N, C-alpha and C positions, 0 to 999 in steps of 0.2 A: 196669819190668824193664830191666835193662842189656842192651844188644844187642851181642853179640860179632861179629856178621857183617853189620852195617849197611853198611859200605863194600863188601863183596863182593856183597851182595844189591842195593844201590842203592835200596832203599825201606824204610820203617819196617815192622817185623814186625807190630806191632799198634797202629795209630794210635789215639789217644784217642777220636776220633769213632766209629770202628768198635767199640771196646770199650764205649762208652757205650750202644750199641744192641743188645748181646748180652744176653739174659736172664741173671739170676743163677743160680748153681748151684741145682739142684732146683726152679727156677721152672716148668719144663715137665715135671716127672716124671709128671704125670697125662695128658700128651698122648701118644697112641699114637706109636710110633717113626716110622712112615711119615709122620706129620703134623708131627713136629718140624721147625722151620725151621733150615736150615743157614745160619749167618750169615757164615762165613768158610771158605775152602779154602786149604790149604797143600800144597805138593808139592815133590818132588825125585826125579828118575829115575822109578822105578815106584812110589814111595811117596806116599801121600796122607793128609792129616788134614783132616777136616771138623768144624767147631766148632758146637755147638748152644747151650751155656751157658758162662758164664765167671765166675770169681771173680778180678777184676783185682788185688785186694790180695795174693792168694796166687799169682798167675800160673798158675792151674790152670783147666783147661777140661774140659767133658764133651763128647764127640763120638764120632766113628767113625774108625778108623784101618785102613788097608790098607798093609802094608809089602811089597807085591808078590805076596803069596800069599793068594788069596781064601779059602783054608781057615783061615787064621789071622787074617783081618780080624775086628775086633770093636769094639763100643761100650765106652767106658770113660773114665777120667780121664786127662788129658793134662797133663803139666807143661811149660808153654810154653818156659821157659828151656832145657830139654833139647832141644826141637825146634829152637829158634832157634840153638842152639850147634852143631848137627850140621854137620860138614864131611866130605864124601865125597871122598877123593883118587881121582882118575882120571888116565889118561894118554891122550894123543892123538898122532897123527902130524902133523907139520908140516914140509914140505920135507924129508922123509926122516929127520927126527929125532923122537925121543920127547920130548914136552913134558908136564910134570906140570900138572894143573889141580886146582882144588878146587871142588866143587859144594856149594851151601848150599840150605837150604829157603827157598822163596819163597812169598809170598802171591799168590794169584790176583788180580791187580789188576782184572780185569774181572768179578769175582764179583758176582752179584746174589742176595740171599737168596731161598731157595725151599725148599719142603718136601723132606724126605729122599727121598720117592718120585720126585721130579724131579731131585734133585741127585746122588745116589749111584747108580752103575750097578747095575741090577737083578741082574746076575751076582754082585754082592758081598753082596746081602741074605741074611742068615742065615734059615734056615727059620722061625724063631720070630717074624720080623717079619710074615710073611704071615698074613692072617686065616685062622682055622681054620674049616672048613666042617663 
């Protein structure tokens, strides 16, 4: 995958050693959602992407996305070049002057793989993830 924002980000978006340890697409489809392992976490601002499965050839992943609105958060397919290429223009004040900045999606460098139940905040869990009584 070509990286458009490598210099802005300062680290590789999806290093080969990480990609090699993420299960293939559909490999965990029989695993209950809360038991799936989140292998990578990406973020910018209030937006988060959690990755469960990966097709490295297609640069497509399956995971969970929250773009800041918990009611629109959902599990689904993620095209990684689109996420890597995001640039959010923002402005800040510096010495009384407005300075333009560009935020890019970063990989959580301290991420340790763990089950969804321990990785994604419970407030984002859709009702259908919870066991039915």
